C-alpha positions, 0 to 999 in steps of 0.5 A: 538660231542653230547656226547662231548657237554654233557660231557663238559656241565656236567663238567662245571656244576660240576665246577660251583657247586664246586666253589660255594661250595668253596665260601660258606665255604671260605667267612665266614672264610675270614670274621672272619679274617677281623673282627679280624683285626677291633675294635668293633666300626668299626665292628658295623658300617660296619660289612662287610667292610674292616678294615680301619687299621690292628689291630694286637694288637687284636691277642696280647691281645687274646694270653696274656689276654686269656691265649691261650698259656697254653690252646694251650699246654693243647689241644696239649697234650690231642689231641696228646695223644688221637690220638696215643692211639686211633690209636694204640688200634683201629688198633689192634682191627680192625686187629683182627676183619678184618683179624683174623677168630673167631666166635665173630668178627661180634658181637664185631664189632657191639659192637664197632659200637654201640658207634657211636650211643650213644650221649656224653650227655647221659654218661656225668653225670655217667662219671663225677661221676665215674671220681670224685671217681677216682680223674680224674676230673681236670686232663688231663687224665680225658679228654684223656680217654673219648676222646680215647673211643669216637673216637675208633668206627669210627677208628675201622670202617675205619681201618677194611675196610682197613685191609679186603682189604689187599690181603690174599696172603701176610699174607699166604706168611708171615706165610709160612716164619715163621712170627707170628701174631704180626709181620704180624700186625706190618710189613705187615698190618700197613705199607699198611694201613698207609693212613687209620691211617692218616685219622683216626688220623686226624679225631680224632685230629680235633674232640678232638681239638674242643671238649668243653663239656667234657673239660668244665665239667671235668676241673676247673683249669685255668692252665689245661683248653683246647683251646675251654674252653679258647675261651668261656672266651671271652664272658662275661655276660655284655660285649664282645669284639668281635674283640679280640674274633674273633682273638682268634678264628683265632688262634684256627683254624689255627692248624686244617687248616694246618692239613687239607691242609697237609693231605687233599689228604690222607683224600679223598683217605683213605675214598674212599679206606676204603669204597670200600675195606670194 
């Protein structure tokens, strides 16, 4: 009975903590939605009160005047392209490091992981200089290439843990049946590491969807700006319409919320499996 009481007490405490944590994250999100349905006058008078009238015209203005349509399309092109390239290159590199036996595998893994320790601010100026010489500035490829490069270390790190955890007997049996190393990768390794691909793809998508610094420095044409840069245009030096700005923010975060709701179970499962198997 004492053990059951202790277990129940600990379970209650865990649930209380999780509920408080959920409130901590959901309250600011709900407040942003409420603010986006107000006008600035109501916001300044009572920022925490419910809107007296739902002003959906804030969303219409944000979408049209802020040119969020073309910005959303540019962000989608950049993010989807970088995710696909990062998953392809990262999974191949991780398979070579995790499953193939060669002397420099540990050194190559260390080389890739050093990319996680280098801030993007340190490489911004030389990267801009090099891309200007290669005519990659003001071009979506000028964002896709650094996005893929900066996302590869975490992708390789997670995928290597998945590939190392696969049973050796599967690959031995495949080799006996005449499978090449390429077929082992595409037919055996990738399907079994599908959860890891979903985790790394989602992390890459969210990080690149919200990236602002590179997009603001490398892109100057309004027709090629991504969504975070378009959001920054709502803040003016002399006047800022906060309600319309928050409406634009809600539009910008909807894709990431949908992605997390659809793949949240895969994220937890994938990160846990990668940590244990690695």
